[in-house]
C-alpha positions as CSV (number, residue, x, y, z in Angstrom):
1,M,0.1,0.0,0.1
2,E,1.4,3.3,-1.1
3,A,1.6,6.1,1.7
4,K,-0.1,9.3,1.0
5,Q,1.4,12.5,1.4
6,N,-0.7,14.2,4.2
7,I,0.6,18.0,4.2
8,K,-1.5,20.2,2.5
9,E,-0.2,23.6,3.3
10,T,2.9,25.0,4.7
11,V,2.3,28.4,6.9
12,P,5.0,30.7,8.6
13,F,3.9,31.8,12.0
14,L,5.3,35.1,12.8
15,A,5.5,36.7,16.3
16,V,4.5,40.0,15.9
17,S,5.1,43.1,18.7
18,D,2.5,45.5,17.3
19,M,-0.7,43.9,15.5
20,Q,-1.7,47.1,14.1
21,K,1.6,47.9,12.6
22,S,2.0,44.4,11.2
23,L,-1.7,44.5,9.7
24,D,-1.2,47.8,7.9
25,F,2.3,46.5,6.4
26,Y,0.6,43.5,5.1
27,V,-3.0,44.0,4.4
28,N,-2.7,47.6,3.8
29,G,0.9,47.6,2.1
30,L,1.0,44.3,0.6
31,G,-2.4,43.3,-0.1
32,F,-3.1,40.4,1.9
33,E,-6.5,39.6,3.1
34,I,-7.6,38.6,6.7
35,Q,-8.9,35.2,6.4
36,Y,-9.4,34.0,10.0
37,Q,-8.7,36.2,13.2
38,W,-9.2,35.8,16.8
39,V,-10.3,39.2,18.4
40,P,-10.1,38.8,22.5
41,K,-11.5,42.2,24.2
42,D,-11.9,44.1,20.9
43,R,-8.5,43.6,19.4
44,I,-6.8,41.4,16.9
45,M,-4.5,39.1,18.8
46,W,-4.2,36.1,16.0
47,C,-4.9,36.1,12.1
48,K,-4.4,34.0,9.2
49,L,-3.7,36.1,6.4
50,I,-3.8,35.1,2.4
51,N,-2.8,36.9,-0.8
52,G,-3.3,34.5,-3.9
53,N,-1.3,31.0,-2.6
54,G,0.5,32.9,0.1
55,T,-0.3,32.4,3.4
56,L,0.9,33.6,7.0
57,M,0.0,33.8,10.5
58,L,0.4,36.4,12.8
59,Q,0.3,36.7,16.7
60,E,1.0,39.4,18.8
61,H,3.5,38.3,21.5
62,H,4.4,40.5,24.6
63,Q,7.8,40.6,26.6
64,M,6.2,38.0,28.6
65,D,6.7,35.4,25.8
66,A,10.3,34.8,27.0
67,G,12.5,33.7,23.8
68,I,10.5,35.2,21.0
69,M,11.3,38.7,20.7
70,D,15.1,40.1,20.7
71,G,16.1,42.9,23.0
72,Q,14.5,45.5,21.0
73,G,11.0,43.7,20.7
74,R,11.8,42.5,17.3
75,A,11.2,38.5,16.4
76,G,12.3,38.4,12.9
77,I,15.9,39.0,12.9
78,G,17.4,36.4,10.6
79,M,14.2,35.0,9.4
80,S,13.2,35.4,5.7
81,I,10.1,34.5,3.7
82,Y,10.3,34.2,-0.2
83,F,7.0,34.2,-2.2
84,I,7.4,33.2,-5.5
85,C,4.9,35.4,-7.7
86,E,3.8,35.7,-11.4
87,D,5.0,39.5,-11.5
88,A,7.8,40.7,-8.7
89,L,8.0,43.7,-10.4
90,K,4.7,44.7,-9.9
91,I,4.7,44.1,-6.3
92,Y,7.8,46.1,-6.2
93,S,6.1,49.1,-7.7
94,Q,3.2,48.6,-5.3
95,M,5.3,48.8,-2.4
96,I,7.5,51.8,-3.6
97,D,4.0,53.5,-4.5
98,K,3.1,53.0,-0.7
99,G,6.1,54.5,0.5
100,F,8.1,51.1,1.6
101,D,11.7,51.0,1.6
102,A,12.0,47.9,-0.9
103,S,15.2,46.8,-2.3
104,E,15.7,47.6,-5.9
105,P,14.8,44.4,-8.0
106,F,17.7,42.2,-9.5
107,V,17.8,39.0,-11.5
108,G,19.1,36.1,-9.5
109,N,18.9,32.5,-10.2
110,N,16.5,33.5,-13.4
111,M,14.0,35.4,-11.0
112,W,13.6,38.7,-10.4
113,V,14.2,39.1,-6.8
114,T,13.1,42.3,-4.5
115,S,12.6,42.6,-0.8
116,V,11.5,44.5,2.1
117,N,11.5,44.3,5.9
118,D,8.3,44.2,7.9
119,P,7.9,46.2,11.5
120,D,9.5,43.4,13.1
121,G,12.6,42.7,11.1
122,Y,11.2,39.8,9.0
123,S,13.0,39.7,5.6
124,I,10.0,39.2,3.1
125,F,11.2,38.6,-0.7
126,F,9.0,38.2,-3.8
127,E,10.5,36.5,-6.8
128,S,9.4,35.9,-10.5
129,V,10.8,33.8,-13.2
130,T,12.4,36.0,-15.9
131,A,14.4,35.6,-19.1
132,V,16.4,38.7,-18.5
133,A,20.1,38.3,-18.1
134,E,21.6,37.1,-14.7
135,G,22.5,40.0,-12.5
136,T,20.7,42.6,-14.1
137,K,19.2,45.5,-12.1
138,F,16.0,46.9,-12.6
139,S,17.4,50.3,-13.1
140,E,19.3,49.1,-15.7
141,W,16.9,47.1,-17.5
142,T,14.4,50.0,-17.7
143,K,17.0,52.6,-19.5
């Protein structure tokens, strides 16, 4: 009898220091939608976000949650999340239009790559396949 794979989805679970700042970043800035939420005392403390096939869970943690936050109240130092997209350049343009400090896209491993850090220091990358030459920067390509 052949064993079936049972995993249906991988969802990064991010500890955040300020849920409102994180929701502003992910929902208002990057276009995620809240799929599920936990709202004790009229305040979102946990949520599952979706954007196409990309999914994240956020939960606000406090200083009493030992080991989750660094000394500056940030949990994401050293953590990266990559979203493979249809058009990473479109996401880059949207981030710039909304005032985010997104990295200039470049071609690496046959993909346009751009990134931005969220309020807790998580590195969020967006990539999309391209035929543009390896190492090309967006500013060079648009000349």
